[in-house]
C-alpha positions in Angstrom: -25.4 -179.8 329.2 -24.4 -176.3 330.2 -25.6 -176.9 333.7 -23.5 -180.1 333.9 -20.4 -178.3 332.7 -20.8 -175.5 335.3 -21.1 -178.1 338.0 -17.9 -179.9 336.9 -16.0 -176.6 336.7 -17.1 -174.8 339.8 -18.0 -177.5 342.4 -16.5 -180.1 344.5 -17.2 -183.8 343.7 -20.7 -185.0 344.4 -21.9 -181.5 343.6 -25.1 -182.5 341.8 -27.2 -183.1 345.0 -25.6 -180.0 346.6 -26.0 -177.6 343.7 -28.4 -175.3 345.4 -26.2 -174.8 348.5 -24.0 -171.8 349.0 -20.4 -172.3 347.7 -18.8 -172.7 351.1 -21.2 -175.5 352.0 -20.8 -177.1 348.6 -17.0 -177.1 349.3 -17.2 -178.3 352.9 -19.7 -181.2 352.9 -18.2 -183.5 350.2 -14.6 -182.8 351.2 -15.4 -183.3 354.9 -17.0 -186.7 354.2 -14.2 -187.7 351.9 -11.2 -186.9 354.2 -12.8 -187.6 357.6 -13.3 -191.2 356.5 -9.7 -191.4 355.3 -8.4 -189.8 358.5 -10.0 -192.5 360.6 -8.8 -195.5 358.6 -5.3 -195.5 360.1 -6.4 -195.7 363.8 -8.8 -198.5 363.0 -6.0 -200.4 361.2 -3.5 -199.8 363.9 -5.7 -201.2 366.7 -7.1 -204.1 364.7 -4.0 -205.3 362.8 -1.1 -203.9 364.8 2.2 -202.7 363.5 3.7 -203.4 360.9 0.8 -205.0 359.1 -1.4 -201.9 359.7 1.4 -199.7 358.2 1.4 -201.8 355.0 -2.4 -201.7 354.7 -2.4 -197.9 355.3 0.2 -197.4 352.6 -2.0 -199.2 350.1 -5.1 -197.2 351.3 -3.3 -193.9 351.0 -2.1 -194.7 347.5 -5.7 -195.4 346.4 -7.0 -192.4 348.3 -4.5 -190.1 346.5 -5.2 -191.6 343.1 -9.0 -191.1 343.5 -8.9 -187.7 345.2 -6.6 -186.3 342.5 -9.0 -187.3 339.7 -8.5 -191.0 339.1 -11.2 -193.6 338.9 -15.0 -193.3 338.7 -17.2 -191.5 338.3 -15.8 -189.8 335.2 -18.3 -186.9 335.7 -16.4 -185.7 338.7 -12.9 -186.2 337.3 -12.3 -182.5 336.5 -13.7 -181.3 339.8 -11.6 -183.8 341.8 -8.4 -182.8 339.8 -9.1 -179.1 340.4 -9.9 -179.5 344.1 -6.8 -181.6 344.6 -4.7 -178.9 342.8 -3.0 -181.6 340.7 0.0 -180.1 338.9 3.5 -180.8 337.8 5.8 -178.5 339.9 9.0 -177.2 338.2 12.4 -177.7 339.9 12.2 -174.1 341.2 8.8 -174.8 342.7 10.2 -178.0 344.3 13.1 -176.1 345.9 11.0 -173.3 347.3 8.2 -175.7 348.3 10.6 -177.8 350.3 12.1 -174.8 352.0 8.7 -173.5 352.9 7.7 -177.0 354.2 10.7 -177.4 356.5 10.6 -173.9 357.9 6.8 -174.2 358.4 7.4 -177.1 360.7 10.2 -175.2 362.5 7.9 -172.2 362.9 5.2 -174.2 364.6 7.5 -176.1 367.0 9.3 -172.9 367.9 5.9 -171.2 368.6 5.0 -174.1 371.0 8.3 -173.8 372.8 7.7 -170.0 373.2 4.1 -170.7 374.4 5.3 -173.1 377.2 8.0 -170.7 378.3 5.1 -168.2 378.9 2.6 -170.7 380.5 3.3 -174.1 382.1 3.3 -177.1 379.8 0.2 -179.2 380.5 1.9 -182.6 380.1 -1.2 -184.7 381.1 -3.4 -183.0 378.4 -0.8 -183.4 375.7 -0.1 -187.1 376.5 -3.8 -188.0 376.8 -4.9 -190.7 374.2 -1.3 -190.9 372.8 -0.1 -194.0 374.8 1.8 -196.3 372.4 2.8 -198.8 375.1 0.6 -201.4 373.4 3.1 -201.5 370.5 5.9 -203.9 371.6 9.1 -202.2 370.4 10.5 -198.7 370.1 11.2 -199.3 366.4 7.6 -200.2 365.7 6.5 -197.2 367.8 8.5 -194.9 365.6 7.0 -196.6 362.6 3.5 -195.9 364.0 4.4 -192.2 364.6 5.7 -191.7 361.1 2.7 -193.4 359.5 0.3 -191.4 361.7 2.0 -188.2 360.6 1.9 -189.2 356.9 -1.8 -190.2 357.2 -2.8 -186.9 358.9 -0.7 -184.8 356.5 -2.1 -186.3 353.4 -5.7 -186.6 354.5 -6.0 -183.2 356.2 -4.3 -181.3 353.4 -6.6 -182.9 350.9 -9.6 -181.9 353.0 -8.7 -178.4 354.2 -6.4 -176.9 351.5 -7.8 -179.0 348.7 -11.5 -179.9 348.7 -12.5 -177.1 351.1 -10.2 -174.2 350.2 -9.8 -174.5 346.5 -13.5 -174.2 345.4 -13.9 -171.1 347.7 -10.8 -169.6 346.2 -12.4 -169.8 342.7 -15.5 -168.1 343.8 -14.6 -165.8 346.7 -10.8 -165.3 346.4 -7.8 -166.5 348.4 -8.2 -164.4 351.6 -11.7 -165.7 352.4 -10.9 -169.2 351.3 -7.8 -169.4 353.6 -9.7 -167.9 356.5 -12.5 -170.4 356.2 -10.3 -173.4 355.7 -8.2 -172.3 358.7 -11.3 -171.9 360.9 -12.5 -175.4 360.1 -9.0 -176.8 360.6 -8.9 -175.2 364.0 -12.4 -176.4 364.9 -11.5 -180.0 364.0 -8.5 -179.9 366.3 -10.4 -178.3 369.2 -11.8 -181.8 370.0 -8.3 -182.9 371.1 -7.3 -182.9 374.8 -4.1 -180.9 374.0 -6.1 -178.1 372.4 -6.0 -175.8 375.4 -7.0 -172.2 374.9 -3.4 -171.2 374.7 -2.9 -173.6 371.7 -5.8 -172.2 369.7 -3.8 -169.3 368.1 -1.0 -171.7 367.1 -3.4 -174.2 365.4 -5.2 -171.3 363.6 -1.8 -169.8 362.6 -0.7 -173.2 361.2 -3.9 -173.4 359.1 -3.2 -169.9 357.8 0.4 -170.8 356.7 -0.7 -174.0 355.1 -3.5 -172.3 353.3 -1.1 -169.6 352.1 1.4 -172.3 350.9 -1.3 -174.2 349.0 -2.6 -171.0 347.3 0.9 -169.7 346.5 2.2 -173.0 345.0 -1.1 -174.2 343.6 -0.1 -177.6 344.9 -0.9 -179.6 348.0 2.5 -181.3 348.0 4.6 -178.7 349.9 1.8 -178.4 352.5 1.6 -182.2 352.9 5.4 -182.4 353.4 5.4 -179.5 356.0 2.3 -181.0 357.7 4.0 -184.4 357.9 7.3 -183.0 359.3 5.3 -181.0 361.9 3.3 -184.0 363.0 6.3 -186.3 363.3 7.6 -183.8 365.9 4.3 -183.4 367.6 3.8 -187.2 367.9 7.3 -188.0 368.9 8.0 -185.2 371.3 5.0 -183.3 372.5 2.4 -186.0 372.5 4.3 -189.2 373.4 7.6 -188.1 374.9 9.4 -190.7 372.7 12.0 -188.1 371.6 12.3 -186.5 375.0 10.5 -184.3 377.5 10.0 -180.6 377.7 11.2 -179.6 381.1 11.9 -175.9 380.8 10.3 -173.6 383.4 8.4 -170.5 382.4 10.2 -167.2 382.2 8.2 -166.1 385.2 10.5 -168.4 387.1 13.7 -168.2 385.1 13.5 -164.8 383.6 14.3 -164.2 379.9 17.1 -166.7 379.4 19.1 -167.9 376.4 16.6 -170.7 375.6 13.8 -168.2 375.3 15.8 -165.8 373.1 17.0 -168.7 370.9 13.4 -169.9 370.5 12.3 -166.4 369.6 15.0 -166.1 367.0 14.2 -169.5 365.5 10.5 -168.5 365.3 11.0 -165.2 363.7 13.6 -166.5 361.3 11.6 -169.5 360.3 8.4 -167.5 359.8 10.3 -165.0 357.7 11.7 -167.8 355.5 8.2 -169.3 355.0 6.8 -166.0 353.9 9.7 -165.4 351.5 9.3 -168.9 350.1 5.5 -168.5 349.6 6.1 -165.1 347.9 8.6 -166.8 345.5 6.2 -169.6 344.8 3.4 -167.1 344.0 5.7 -165.2 341.7 6.6 -168.4 339.8 3.0 -169.4 339.6 2.0 -165.9 338.3 4.7 -166.0 335.7 3.6 -169.4 334.5 0.0 -168.3 334.3 
């Protein structure tokens, strides 16, 4: 009985077969299997069913996924572990305000950093557009629907995996710093398989993981990170990966010199990053006061 209680309190779901593994592996393996399956459901639905039927099916799937991942459904023996890994909570109004601020400015930080990057080095259009051709979707309205659903699916599933089922158990045993670093490294490694993940993009992907990990730990909720992740991905899909919202045509500063656009992007990046850090600090203070 004591052994079972320890498994429920300190491990990810499905911990019994993995009980003898080190805590990072016990956190990674079940969460990885859980969320990787969920991440790949939307592409399969999109290509098999088309829009909008695939979007409707994905909405149902994500609802069931969130219900189960947050502690609902069988088996009852893993309910506590799933609830803990998902960071299920009831945010106060102050937490909602700071969480939404952090989410919005997180997305702004990432996009500003990409603009700055491609003012320093040329924008590799072909790499960014590879595998993101939505021309098989018949109308622009449906293409936008596919973009939004893609962003929602990625935001929910990846935050559940990396900042929930992976990071949360490591936090409990090894502390926030190690947990955030590990989850960010795995987050970066997963995205290195993408054609757009050029060496110059690696620090941005890793930095995004750090900020999302910090946000999850500070708020003790996955909701702000999911919102920020979704906002970031809508911009990535619509602008950088498909060109639906326009094309980036600015030359590098090696050609233009340090111009107003570069200065503006720098100001946006520094301001947005500062606001994210202020918001996460406020969230952590609220959380500490409640604890």
